[in-house]
N, C-alpha and C positions, 0 to 999 in steps of 0.2 A: 712242869716244874724243873726238870733236868735241862730242858732247852733254855729256860730263863737263866738258870745257873751258868750254863755254857756261855750265853751271851754276856752276862755280867762279868764272868771271869775273863773272857777275851777283852772286854772293854777296859777292865782294870789293868790287865797286863799291858795292853796297848798304851794306855795313858801313862803308866810308869815308864815304859820304854821311850815314848815320845818326849816326856819331860826330861828324862835323863839324857837323851840324845841332844836336846836343845841346850841343856846346861853343860854337858861334858863335851859335846861335839864328837867328831870322829878323829881318830889318830891320823896324822898326815899320811902315814903309810897306807891307810885304808881309804882315804878320801876320794881317790880316783878309780877305785876298784868297783867291779860289778858286785851285786849281792852274793853271787856264788863264789867269786874270788875271795871276798872278805870272809865268808863263812869258812872256806878252806884254810885261810890264814889263821883264823881263830882256832880252828880244830887242830892244826899243826902246832900252834903255840901251846895248847893244852896237852897235846900228845906228841912230843918230839920223837922222831923216829918211826912214826906211823907209816904204813905202806900205802901205796896208791889204792890197792884193793880194799884195805881196811877203811881208808878215808871215804871211798865210794860207798861202802856199806853204811858207814856212820851218817853220811850226808843223804843217803837214799838216791844216789846217782849211779849211772853206769860207769865202769872203769874208764872207758874211752873219754867220757866227758871230764872226769877228774884228770886224766892224763893231759887233756887239752889245757885245763886250768893250770896244771903244774907247769906246763911249757910256757904259758903266758906269764906266770908269776916268777919263774926262773929267769926269763928274759928281762923282767923288770927288776931283778936283783933282790927279790924278796924271799924266794925259796931256794934251798939247796936240795938236790936230788942225788942220792948216793946209793950204789948197789949194796944190798944186804951182804954182810960178811959170810954168811953160811949158804945163801942162795942168791947167786949173782943175777938171777932173773927178776928178783924182787927189788923195787926201788924204795928206799927209806927217805922220808921227807923231814926237813928241819927248816926253821926260819933262819935267814941271815941275821947276823948280829944287829945291824941297824934296824931291820924290821922288827925283831924281837924287842929291842929296847923301846921303840915307839909304841908298839902294841901294849907292852906291859905298863908303860907310863900312862897310857890311856885307861887301861884296866884299873890301875891304882887311883886315877882321878875319879872314875866311876864308883869304885868301892868307897872312897872317902865321902863322896856326895851321898851315897845310900846310907853309910854309917851315920853321917850327920842327921839325915832325915829320920833314921830309926831312933837315934838318941832323943829326938824330939817327941817320940811317941810315949804313951803311958806304958808302964811295965807289962800290964796285962795284954796290951795290943802287940808288943814285941813277942810275948809268949805265944799269942795266937798265930803270929806269922811263923815263929819257930816250929810250932806244932803242925802247921800246914805243910812244911817243907817235905817231909817224907811222902805225903799224899801227892804233892805236886810232882815229885820225882816219879812216882808210879804212873801218874797221868801222862807225863812226858814219855815214859817208856811205852805206854799203850798207844801213843800217837806216832811212835817211830815207824817209818815206812816198812821195815822188815817185820814188824809185829802185827801188821794188819790181818794177815790170815790166821794168826794164832790168837788174836784178841778174844774172839767169841768163844773159842774152844778152851783156852787155858784159864781165863779169868772170869768167864761168865759175862753177862751183860752188865753195863753200868747201871746202877740204880740211882 
């Protein structure tokens, strides 16, 4: 039963993402990036000033890999890397203004498309999606790479 639910959930999320990608496309700033590079750009957009170590932890990557991605994205004029004001050994990441504008315009297009689709649903269907959001956030947290060892101990088995 849980396996079927997992497969159905993955299929539904995949379908929503594919349809949204086909409709909204990718921002020009992300169109030539690898998946990992695009993921880092989106993370930095959501968390300006994030450190390389924090980004690595969030993405489930080693710091050296993120440092390599930062170097590539800095070279492409998409990321700025600045030393932390209190600890010069820590690098803080922000998007360049052109990259931020392109990524935010793309995010706004996607949000508008989803809003329009949600507006076409019945009120009780929107309520069901709204009610599922906290559970989906918990599910996402349980899937976080740093949570793997803690999952079975802290939260018990999924039912």
